N, CA, C and O atoms as CSV, one atom per row, in Angstrom:
chain,resi,resn,atom,element,x,y,z
A,1,UNK,N,N,8.446,20.566,-14.602
A,1,UNK,CA,C,9.622,20.135,-14.141
A,1,UNK,C,C,8.549,19.313,-12.918
A,1,UNK,O,O,8.771,18.103,-12.864
A,2,UNK,N,N,7.552,19.767,-12.052
A,2,UNK,CA,C,6.748,18.992,-11.399
A,2,UNK,C,C,6.010,18.098,-11.667
A,2,UNK,O,O,5.580,17.277,-10.857
A,3,UNK,N,N,5.806,18.135,-12.664
A,3,UNK,CA,C,4.796,16.726,-13.343
A,3,UNK,C,C,5.755,15.721,-13.714
A,3,UNK,O,O,5.339,14.640,-14.131
A,4,UNK,N,N,7.121,15.970,-13.603
A,4,UNK,CA,C,8.076,14.944,-14.144
A,4,UNK,C,C,8.425,14.008,-12.723
A,4,UNK,O,O,8.881,12.866,-12.785
A,5,UNK,N,N,8.176,14.587,-11.696
A,5,UNK,CA,C,8.449,14.419,-10.354
A,5,UNK,C,C,7.767,12.859,-9.893
A,5,UNK,O,O,8.612,12.119,-9.388
A,6,UNK,N,N,6.649,12.388,-9.978
A,6,UNK,CA,C,6.015,11.017,-10.115
A,6,UNK,C,C,6.623,9.809,-10.705
A,6,UNK,O,O,7.129,8.819,-10.177
A,7,UNK,N,N,6.389,10.249,-12.303
A,7,UNK,CA,C,7.216,9.183,-13.152
A,7,UNK,C,C,8.678,8.936,-12.775
A,7,UNK,O,O,9.140,7.807,-12.605
A,8,UNK,N,N,9.316,9.976,-12.666
A,8,UNK,CA,C,10.941,9.924,-12.131
A,8,UNK,C,C,11.138,9.049,-11.037
A,8,UNK,O,O,12.075,8.253,-10.971
A,9,UNK,N,N,10.146,9.210,-10.066
A,9,UNK,CA,C,10.306,8.161,-8.538
A,9,UNK,C,C,9.919,6.473,-9.301
A,9,UNK,O,O,10.526,5.404,-9.241
A,10,UNK,N,N,8.881,6.803,-9.860
A,10,UNK,CA,C,8.340,5.623,-10.415
A,10,UNK,C,C,9.626,4.980,-10.907
A,10,UNK,O,O,9.863,3.853,-10.474
A,11,UNK,N,N,10.365,5.456,-11.628
A,11,UNK,CA,C,11.340,4.784,-12.754
A,11,UNK,C,C,12.618,4.581,-11.648
A,11,UNK,O,O,13.120,3.457,-11.649
A,12,UNK,N,N,13.097,5.435,-10.847
A,12,UNK,CA,C,13.919,5.134,-9.904
A,12,UNK,C,C,13.349,3.818,-8.815
A,12,UNK,O,O,13.994,2.967,-8.203
A,13,UNK,N,N,12.178,4.028,-8.875
A,13,UNK,CA,C,11.868,2.474,-7.782
A,13,UNK,C,C,11.905,1.595,-8.871
A,13,UNK,O,O,12.305,0.496,-8.485
A,14,UNK,N,N,11.614,1.617,-10.285
A,14,UNK,CA,C,11.774,0.071,-10.842
A,14,UNK,C,C,13.162,-0.402,-10.973
A,14,UNK,O,O,13.538,-1.546,-11.228
A,15,UNK,N,N,13.917,0.731,-10.745
A,15,UNK,CA,C,15.411,0.390,-11.273
A,15,UNK,C,C,15.818,-0.294,-10.225
A,15,UNK,O,O,16.390,-1.379,-10.320
A,16,UNK,N,N,15.528,0.347,-9.033
A,16,UNK,CA,C,16.193,-0.018,-7.563
A,16,UNK,C,C,15.447,-1.495,-7.108
A,16,UNK,O,O,16.178,-2.300,-6.529
A,17,UNK,N,N,13.762,-1.949,-7.393
A,17,UNK,CA,C,13.590,-3.090,-7.084
A,17,UNK,C,C,14.089,-3.965,-8.139
A,17,UNK,O,O,13.401,-4.984,-8.082
A,18,UNK,N,N,14.825,-4.050,-8.938
A,18,UNK,CA,C,15.500,-5.048,-10.362
A,18,UNK,C,C,16.311,-5.724,-9.315
A,18,UNK,O,O,16.238,-6.929,-9.076
A,19,UNK,N,N,17.195,-4.764,-8.622
A,19,UNK,CA,C,18.418,-5.470,-7.883
A,19,UNK,C,C,18.185,-5.474,-6.358
A,19,UNK,O,O,19.144,-5.424,-5.588
A,20,UNK,N,N,16.785,-5.540,-5.880
A,20,UNK,CA,C,16.914,-5.612,-4.526
A,20,UNK,C,C,16.766,-7.198,-3.809
A,20,UNK,O,O,15.956,-7.994,-4.286
A,21,UNK,N,N,17.430,-7.483,-2.893
A,21,UNK,CA,C,17.404,-8.865,-2.396
A,21,UNK,C,C,16.370,-9.115,-1.128
A,21,UNK,O,O,16.622,-8.387,-0.168
A,22,UNK,N,N,15.595,-9.738,-1.006
A,22,UNK,CA,C,14.466,-10.249,-0.317
A,22,UNK,C,C,15.378,-11.359,1.339
A,22,UNK,O,O,14.805,-11.607,2.400
A,23,UNK,N,N,16.453,-11.664,1.063
A,23,UNK,CA,C,16.835,-13.031,1.884
A,23,UNK,C,C,16.945,-12.171,3.309
A,23,UNK,O,O,17.541,-11.117,3.530
A,24,UNK,N,N,16.276,-12.879,4.052
A,24,UNK,CA,C,16.146,-12.618,5.417
A,24,UNK,C,C,14.993,-11.723,5.753
A,24,UNK,O,O,14.554,-11.709,6.903
A,25,UNK,N,N,14.393,-10.849,4.650
A,25,UNK,CA,C,13.280,-9.691,4.913
A,25,UNK,C,C,12.109,-10.397,4.848
A,25,UNK,O,O,11.092,-9.894,5.325
A,26,UNK,N,N,12.075,-11.677,4.244
A,26,UNK,CA,C,10.467,-12.251,3.835
A,26,UNK,C,C,9.246,-11.585,4.927
A,26,UNK,O,O,8.262,-10.891,4.669
A,27,UNK,N,N,9.681,-12.025,6.016
A,27,UNK,CA,C,8.640,-11.975,6.667
A,27,UNK,C,C,8.512,-10.403,7.196
A,27,UNK,O,O,7.367,-10.136,7.562
A,28,UNK,N,N,9.321,-9.476,7.290
A,28,UNK,CA,C,9.191,-7.956,7.008
A,28,UNK,C,C,8.165,-7.786,5.950
A,28,UNK,O,O,7.098,-7.229,6.207
A,29,UNK,N,N,8.441,-8.233,4.797
A,29,UNK,CA,C,7.768,-7.864,3.698
A,29,UNK,C,C,6.166,-8.101,3.726
A,29,UNK,O,O,5.302,-7.311,3.344
A,30,UNK,N,N,5.993,-9.381,4.273
A,30,UNK,CA,C,4.808,-9.789,4.455
A,30,UNK,C,C,4.013,-9.195,5.404
A,30,UNK,O,O,2.816,-8.992,5.205
A,31,UNK,N,N,4.695,-8.842,6.624
A,31,UNK,CA,C,3.775,-8.017,7.728
A,31,UNK,C,C,3.818,-6.865,7.351
A,31,UNK,O,O,3.011,-6.251,8.048
A,32,UNK,N,N,4.386,-6.063,6.507
A,32,UNK,CA,C,4.262,-4.952,6.090
A,32,UNK,C,C,3.109,-4.856,4.957
A,32,UNK,O,O,2.378,-3.867,4.900
A,33,UNK,N,N,2.981,-6.044,3.975
A,33,UNK,CA,C,1.750,-6.088,3.025
A,33,UNK,C,C,0.202,-6.418,4.043
A,33,UNK,O,O,-0.968,-6.092,3.844
A,34,UNK,N,N,0.792,-7.116,5.040
A,34,UNK,CA,C,-0.767,-7.477,5.701
A,34,UNK,C,C,-1.119,-6.187,6.362
A,34,UNK,O,O,-2.278,-5.804,6.202
A,35,UNK,N,N,-0.310,-5.448,7.082
A,35,UNK,CA,C,-0.442,-4.129,7.655
A,35,UNK,C,C,-1.331,-3.172,6.965
A,35,UNK,O,O,-2.198,-2.476,7.494
A,36,UNK,N,N,-0.943,-3.235,5.477
A,36,UNK,CA,C,-1.097,-2.210,4.609
A,36,UNK,C,C,-2.563,-2.436,3.683
A,36,UNK,O,O,-3.405,-1.604,3.344
A,37,UNK,N,N,-2.491,-3.779,3.455
A,37,UNK,CA,C,-3.435,-4.441,2.805
A,37,UNK,C,C,-4.741,-5.092,3.610
A,37,UNK,O,O,-5.759,-5.309,2.953
A,38,UNK,N,N,-4.715,-5.359,4.835
A,38,UNK,CA,C,-5.306,-5.968,5.681
A,38,UNK,C,C,-5.981,-4.911,6.637
A,38,UNK,O,O,-7.095,-4.409,6.484
A,39,UNK,N,N,-5.209,-4.708,7.511
A,39,UNK,CA,C,-5.264,-3.796,8.754
A,39,UNK,C,C,-5.475,-2.425,8.461
A,39,UNK,O,O,-6.428,-1.968,9.092
A,40,UNK,N,N,-4.995,-1.744,7.832
A,40,UNK,CA,C,-5.341,-0.498,7.643
A,40,UNK,C,C,-6.722,-0.425,6.977
A,40,UNK,O,O,-7.465,0.418,7.480
A,41,UNK,N,N,-7.231,-1.140,5.938
A,41,UNK,CA,C,-8.622,-0.780,5.488
A,41,UNK,C,C,-9.657,-0.977,6.792
A,41,UNK,O,O,-10.475,-0.147,7.188
A,42,UNK,N,N,-9.381,-2.380,7.380
A,42,UNK,CA,C,-10.390,-2.888,8.749
A,42,UNK,C,C,-10.162,-1.507,9.708
A,42,UNK,O,O,-11.150,-1.315,10.417
A,43,UNK,N,N,-9.199,-0.604,9.876
A,43,UNK,CA,C,-8.976,0.265,10.825
A,43,UNK,C,C,-9.841,1.267,10.349
A,43,UNK,O,O,-10.773,1.707,11.021
A,44,UNK,N,N,-9.520,1.699,9.039
A,44,UNK,CA,C,-10.524,2.424,8.423
A,44,UNK,C,C,-12.059,2.615,8.176
A,44,UNK,O,O,-12.742,3.634,8.071
A,45,UNK,N,N,-12.357,1.315,8.120
A,45,UNK,CA,C,-13.513,0.809,8.100
A,45,UNK,C,C,-14.377,0.952,9.328
A,45,UNK,O,O,-15.492,1.469,9.253
A,46,UNK,N,N,-13.835,0.465,10.540
A,46,UNK,CA,C,-14.239,0.766,11.888
A,46,UNK,C,C,-14.227,2.313,12.555
A,46,UNK,O,O,-15.042,2.728,13.380
A,47,UNK,N,N,-12.987,3.130,11.932
A,47,UNK,CA,C,-13.410,4.275,12.203
A,47,UNK,C,C,-14.500,5.259,11.585
A,47,UNK,O,O,-15.004,6.242,12.127
A,48,UNK,N,N,-14.729,4.757,10.341
A,48,UNK,CA,C,-15.907,5.256,9.403
A,48,UNK,C,C,-16.959,4.942,10.208
A,48,UNK,O,O,-17.658,5.928,10.441
A,49,UNK,N,N,-17.473,3.548,10.916
A,49,UNK,CA,C,-18.349,3.125,11.332
A,49,UNK,C,C,-18.889,4.181,12.540
A,49,UNK,O,O,-19.995,4.691,12.719
A,50,UNK,N,N,-17.356,4.301,13.444
A,50,UNK,CA,C,-17.554,5.065,14.783
A,50,UNK,C,C,-18.149,6.749,14.400
A,50,UNK,O,O,-19.064,7.309,15.003
A,51,UNK,N,N,-17.404,7.292,13.325
A,51,UNK,CA,C,-17.739,8.593,13.278
A,51,UNK,C,C,-19.283,8.648,12.320
A,51,UNK,O,O,-19.644,9.757,11.924
A,52,UNK,N,N,-19.988,7.636,12.047
A,52,UNK,CA,C,-20.933,7.381,11.711
A,52,UNK,C,C,-21.091,8.359,10.140
A,52,UNK,O,O,-21.983,9.182,9.928
A,53,UNK,N,N,-20.114,8.036,9.306
A,53,UNK,CA,C,-20.208,8.679,8.119
A,53,UNK,C,C,-20.915,8.032,6.859
A,53,UNK,O,O,-21.018,6.845,6.548
A,54,UNK,N,N,-21.296,8.986,6.334
A,54,UNK,CA,C,-22.092,8.623,5.226
A,54,UNK,C,C,-21.645,7.256,4.334
A,54,UNK,O,O,-20.446,7.018,4.481
A,55,UNK,N,N,-22.225,6.466,3.594
A,55,UNK,CA,C,-21.657,5.394,3.111
A,55,UNK,C,C,-20.734,5.582,2.127
A,55,UNK,O,O,-19.744,4.851,2.105
A,56,UNK,N,N,-20.914,6.598,1.153
A,56,UNK,CA,C,-20.032,6.750,0.034
A,56,UNK,C,C,-18.545,7.383,0.471
A,56,UNK,O,O,-17.416,7.033,0.127
A,57,UNK,N,N,-18.975,8.419,1.338
A,57,UNK,CA,C,-17.542,8.947,2.274
A,57,UNK,C,C,-16.738,7.503,2.896
A,57,UNK,O,O,-15.528,7.307,2.785
A,58,UNK,N,N,-17.595,6.679,3.485
A,58,UNK,CA,C,-17.021,5.704,4.121
A,58,UNK,C,C,-16.083,4.764,3.411
A,58,UNK,O,O,-15.030,4.258,3.798
A,59,UNK,N,N,-16.899,4.635,1.984
A,59,UNK,CA,C,-16.191,3.719,1.002
A,59,UNK,C,C,-15.011,4.489,0.584
A,59,UNK,O,O,-13.924,3.984,0.306
A,60,UNK,N,N,-15.194,5.306,0.566
A,60,UNK,CA,C,-13.941,6.218,-0.276
A,60,UNK,C,C,-12.494,6.209,0.662
A,60,UNK,O,O,-11.339,6.230,0.238
A,61,UNK,N,N,-12.969,6.170,2.077
A,61,UNK,CA,C,-12.079,6.413,3.226
A,61,UNK,C,C,-11.497,4.541,3.009
A,61,UNK,O,O,-10.355,4.359,2.586
A,62,UNK,N,N,-11.997,3.862,3.193
A,62,UNK,CA,C,-11.792,2.293,3.210
A,62,UNK,C,C,-11.000,1.999,1.709
A,62,UNK,O,O,-10.162,1.116,1.524
A,63,UNK,N,N,-11.438,2.864,0.816
A,63,UNK,CA,C,-10.697,2.214,-0.224
A,63,UNK,C,C,-9.148,2.978,-0.316
A,63,UNK,O,O,-8.173,2.321,-0.681
A,64,UNK,N,N,-9.056,4.082,-0.036
A,64,UNK,CA,C,-8.051,5.041,0.002
A,64,UNK,C,C,-6.785,4.078,0.999
A,64,UNK,O,O,-5.643,3.788,0.641
A,65,UNK,N,N,-7.359,3.799,2.105
A,65,UNK,CA,C,-7.002,2.869,3.109
A,65,UNK,C,C,-6.173,1.276,2.357
A,65,UNK,O,O,-5.039,0.836,2.545
A,66,UNK,N,N,-6.956,0.911,1.759
A,66,UNK,CA,C,-6.465,-0.352,0.904
A,66,UNK,C,C,-5.883,-0.151,-0.027
A,66,UNK,O,O,-5.941,-1.123,-0.780
A,67,UNK,N,N,-5.123,0.907,-0.534
A,67,UNK,CA,C,-4.392,1.127,-1.676
A,67,UNK,C,C,-2.982,0.535,-1.149
A,67,UNK,O,O,-2.588,0.702,0.006
A,68,UNK,N,N,-2.267,-0.184,-2.149
A,68,UNK,CA,C,-1.096,-0.655,-1.841
A,68,UNK,C,C,0.388,0.600,-1.504
A,68,UNK,O,O,0.438,1.727,-1.997
A,69,UNK,N,N,1.218,0.125,-0.768
A,69,UNK,CA,C,2.332,0.713,-0.529
A,69,UNK,C,C,2.978,1.570,-1.508
A,69,UNK,O,O,3.687,1.089,-2.392
A,70,UNK,N,N,2.750,2.902,-1.387
A,70,UNK,CA,C,3.550,3.812,-2.890
A,70,UNK,C,C,4.762,3.871,-2.721
A,70,UNK,O,O,5.258,3.366,-1.713
A,71,UNK,N,N,5.656,4.608,-3.826
A,71,UNK,CA,C,6.872,4.661,-3.910
A,71,UNK,C,C,7.338,5.975,-3.197
A,71,UNK,O,O,8.528,6.237,-3.025
A,72,UNK,N,N,6.293,6.790,-2.790
A,72,UNK,CA,C,7.065,7.789,-1.292
A,72,UNK,C,C,7.746,6.976,-0.272
A,72,UNK,O,O,8.912,7.160,0.077
A,73,UNK,N,N,6.756,5.829,0.309
A,73,UNK,CA,C,7.614,4.711,1.599
A,73,UNK,C,C,9.101,4.748,0.780
A,73,UNK,O,O,10.132,5.259,1.216
A,74,UNK,N,N,8.926,4.058,-0.540
A,74,UNK,CA,C,10.197,3.747,-0.860
A,74,UNK,C,C,11.254,5.160,-0.952
A,74,UNK,O,O,12.398,5.099,-0.503
A,75,UNK,N,N,10.896,5.974,-1.365
A,75,UNK,CA,C,11.695,6.943,-1.251
A,75,UNK,C,C,12.403,7.669,0.206
A,75,UNK,O,O,13.604,7.914,0.322
A,76,UNK,N,N,11.473,7.907,1.134
A,76,UNK,CA,C,11.552,7.877,2.371
A,76,UNK,C,C,12.896,6.711,3.130
A,76,UNK,O,O,13.823,6.869,3.925
A,77,UNK,N,N,12.508,5.919,2.594
A,77,UNK,CA,C,13.354,4.578,3.000
A,77,UNK,C,C,14.720,4.910,2.362
A,77,UNK,O,O,15.600,4.984,3.219
A,78,UNK,N,N,15.067,5.088,1.338
A,78,UNK,CA,C,16.060,5.423,0.402
A,78,UNK,C,C,16.828,6.640,1.450
A,78,UNK,O,O,17.740,6.373,2.232
A,79,UNK,N,N,16.194,8.077,1.245
A,79,UNK,CA,C,16.549,9.054,1.682
A,79,UNK,C,C,17.200,9.031,3.089
A,79,UNK,O,O,18.236,9.679,3.241
A,80,UNK,N,N,16.545,8.161,4.395
A,80,UNK,CA,C,16.699,8.206,5.671
A,80,UNK,C,C,17.548,6.649,5.613
A,80,UNK,O,O,17.564,6.154,6.740
A,81,UNK,N,N,18.163,5.883,4.694
A,81,UNK,CA,C,18.391,4.491,4.672
A,81,UNK,C,C,18.332,3.610,5.892
A,81,UNK,O,O,19.175,3.092,6.624
A,82,UNK,N,N,16.953,3.638,5.831
A,82,UNK,CA,C,16.629,2.766,6.855
A,82,UNK,C,C,15.322,1.510,6.030
A,82,UNK,O,O,14.521,1.954,5.207
A,83,UNK,N,N,15.317,0.352,6.330
A,83,UNK,CA,C,14.442,-0.719,5.600
A,83,UNK,C,C,14.453,-0.768,4.279
A,83,UNK,O,O,13.429,-1.187,3.740
A,84,UNK,N,N,15.314,-0.459,3.644
A,84,UNK,CA,C,15.037,-0.262,1.989
A,84,UNK,C,C,15.001,-1.168,1.578
A,84,UNK,O,O,14.194,-1.034,0.658
A,85,UNK,N,N,15.454,-2.500,1.586
A,85,UNK,CA,C,15.099,-3.519,0.915
A,85,UNK,C,C,13.664,-4.350,1.147
A,85,UNK,O,O,13.259,-5.078,0.240
A,86,UNK,N,N,12.997,-4.231,2.253
A,86,UNK,CA,C,11.597,-4.573,2.962
A,86,UNK,C,C,10.985,-3.657,2.365
A,86,UNK,O,O,9.894,-3.840,1.827
A,87,UNK,N,N,11.505,-2.719,2.373
A,87,UNK,CA,C,10.022,-1.518,2.000
A,87,UNK,C,C,9.782,-1.871,0.513
A,87,UNK,O,O,8.671,-2.163,0.071
A,88,UNK,N,N,10.778,-1.828,-0.132
A,88,UNK,CA,C,11.084,-2.084,-1.635
A,88,UNK,C,C,10.189,-3.160,-2.161
A,88,UNK,O,O,9.381,-3.054,-3.084
A,89,UNK,N,N,10.525,-4.476,-1.251
A,89,UNK,CA,C,9.778,-5.778,-1.645
A,89,UNK,C,C,8.158,-5.666,-1.035
A,89,UNK,O,O,7.243,-6.424,-1.356
A,90,UNK,N,N,8.060,-4.463,-0.028
A,90,UNK,CA,C,6.754,-4.591,0.266
A,90,UNK,C,C,5.676,-3.706,-0.938
A,90,UNK,O,O,4.476,-3.953,-1.055
A,91,UNK,N,N,6.390,-2.714,-1.710
A,91,UNK,CA,C,5.945,-1.896,-2.584
A,91,UNK,C,C,5.683,-2.802,-3.684
A,91,UNK,O,O,4.549,-2.761,-4.161
A,92,UNK,N,N,6.622,-3.705,-4.229
A,92,UNK,CA,C,6.364,-5.037,-5.203
A,92,UNK,C,C,5.144,-5.941,-4.890
A,92,UNK,O,O,4.133,-6.013,-5.590
A,93,UNK,N,N,5.308,-6.416,-4.087
A,93,UNK,CA,C,4.481,-7.458,-3.412
A,93,UNK,C,C,3.099,-6.765,-3.383
A,93,UNK,O,O,2.182,-7.194,-4.084
A,94,UNK,N,N,2.919,-5.481,-2.413
A,94,UNK,CA,C,1.682,-5.105,-2.306
A,94,UNK,C,C,0.869,-4.837,-3.500
A,94,UNK,O,O,-0.325,-5.102,-3.640
A,95,UNK,N,N,1.686,-4.260,-4.372
A,95,UNK,CA,C,0.884,-4.090,-5.748
A,95,UNK,C,C,0.650,-5.380,-6.454
A,95,UNK,O,O,-0.199,-5.220,-7.331
A,96,UNK,N,N,0.982,-6.289,-6.404
A,96,UNK,CA,C,0.546,-7.289,-6.589
A,96,UNK,C,C,-0.733,-7.842,-6.495
A,96,UNK,O,O,-1.696,-8.101,-7.218
A,97,UNK,N,N,-0.227,-7.961,-4.828
A,97,UNK,CA,C,-1.534,-8.381,-4.192
A,97,UNK,C,C,-2.522,-7.740,-3.768
A,97,UNK,O,O,-3.306,-8.113,-2.896
A,98,UNK,N,N,-2.538,-6.721,-4.374
A,98,UNK,CA,C,-3.842,-5.685,-4.191
A,98,UNK,C,C,-4.444,-5.973,-5.695
A,98,UNK,O,O,-5.617,-5.627,-5.840
A,99,UNK,N,N,-3.991,-6.382,-6.482
A,99,UNK,CA,C,-4.897,-6.954,-7.617
A,99,UNK,C,C,-5.712,-7.720,-7.185
A,99,UNK,O,O,-6.626,-7.873,-7.996
A,100,UNK,N,N,-5.855,-8.395,-6.119
A,100,UNK,CA,C,-6.573,-9.423,-5.338
A,100,UNK,C,C,-7.686,-8.678,-4.310
A,100,UNK,O,O,-8.914,-8.659,-4.388
A,101,UNK,N,N,-6.596,-7.951,-3.114
A,101,UNK,CA,C,-7.326,-7.296,-2.210
A,101,UNK,C,C,-8.272,-6.430,-2.391
A,101,UNK,O,O,-9.373,-6.390,-1.843
A,102,UNK,N,N,-7.757,-5.628,-3.291
A,102,UNK,CA,C,-8.734,-4.498,-3.731
A,102,UNK,C,C,-10.342,-4.585,-4.322
A,102,UNK,O,O,-11.257,-3.868,-3.918
A,103,UNK,N,N,-10.466,-5.726,-5.463
A,103,UNK,CA,C,-11.667,-6.199,-5.575
A,103,UNK,C,C,-12.456,-6.829,-4.415
A,103,UNK,O,O,-13.675,-6.653,-4.396
A,104,UNK,N,N,-11.976,-7.412,-3.631
A,104,UNK,CA,C,-12.422,-8.033,-2.157
A,104,UNK,C,C,-12.788,-6.662,-1.690
A,104,UNK,O,O,-13.911,-6.179,-1.833
A,105,UNK,N,N,-11.776,-6.065,-1.122
A,105,UNK,CA,C,-12.387,-4.596,-0.541
A,105,UNK,C,C,-13.784,-3.994,-1.023
A,105,UNK,O,O,-14.852,-3.765,-0.455
A,106,UNK,N,N,-13.322,-3.845,-2.270
A,106,UNK,CA,C,-14.719,-2.828,-3.123
A,106,UNK,C,C,-15.890,-3.778,-3.110
A,106,UNK,O,O,-16.940,-3.335,-3.577
A,107,UNK,N,N,-15.878,-5.196,-2.584
A,107,UNK,CA,C,-17.336,-5.946,-2.701
A,107,UNK,C,C,-18.076,-5.763,-1.348
A,107,UNK,O,O,-19.265,-5.728,-1.033
A,108,UNK,N,N,-16.971,-5.665,-0.712
A,108,UNK,CA,C,-17.071,-5.783,1.221
A,108,UNK,C,C,-17.743,-4.146,1.454
A,108,UNK,O,O,-18.679,-4.110,2.252
A,109,UNK,N,N,-17.383,-2.982,0.899
A,109,UNK,CA,C,-17.898,-1.860,0.886
A,109,UNK,C,C,-19.327,-1.545,0.186
A,109,UNK,O,O,-20.210,-0.729,0.452
A,110,UNK,N,N,-19.224,-2.267,-0.548
A,110,UNK,CA,C,-20.574,-2.470,-1.517
A,110,UNK,C,C,-21.805,-3.108,-0.845
A,110,UNK,O,O,-22.970,-3.090,-1.242
A,111,UNK,N,N,-21.197,-3.776,0.455
A,111,UNK,CA,C,-22.478,-4.413,1.082
A,111,UNK,C,C,-22.574,-6.326,0.803
A,111,UNK,O,O,-23.370,-7.202,1.140
A,112,UNK,N,N,-21.290,-6.285,0.017
A,112,UNK,CA,C,-21.232,-7.720,-0.615
A,112,UNK,C,C,-22.382,-8.224,-1.450
A,112,UNK,O,O,-22.912,-9.335,-1.466
A,113,UNK,N,N,-22.711,-6.797,-2.349
A,113,UNK,CA,C,-23.743,-6.914,-3.459
A,113,UNK,C,C,-23.139,-7.544,-4.861
A,113,UNK,O,O,-23.872,-7.691,-5.838
């Protein structure tokens, strides 16, 4: 039963993303995506440098921070009935944008090689 949790959450997310509305929510969605896909990896990179972590550990931390917003954020938004439309939009748009941002982050973590 526990193994069905993630697929079930993704199916529920997909069903709800089909009907979400972004009218008046575009700025919120863009801010959420910018914070998650740019600011969070940048903060992780700075923190890894300040802590003088080995390059591999720093790279892993930065890559984890650069991952798009996941289904759990949507589940919490629905559960507490807060920002459901912007969060679902951020999950959808963030996942699409991650196809562009993640390779850039990998390239930067690898030292631009």
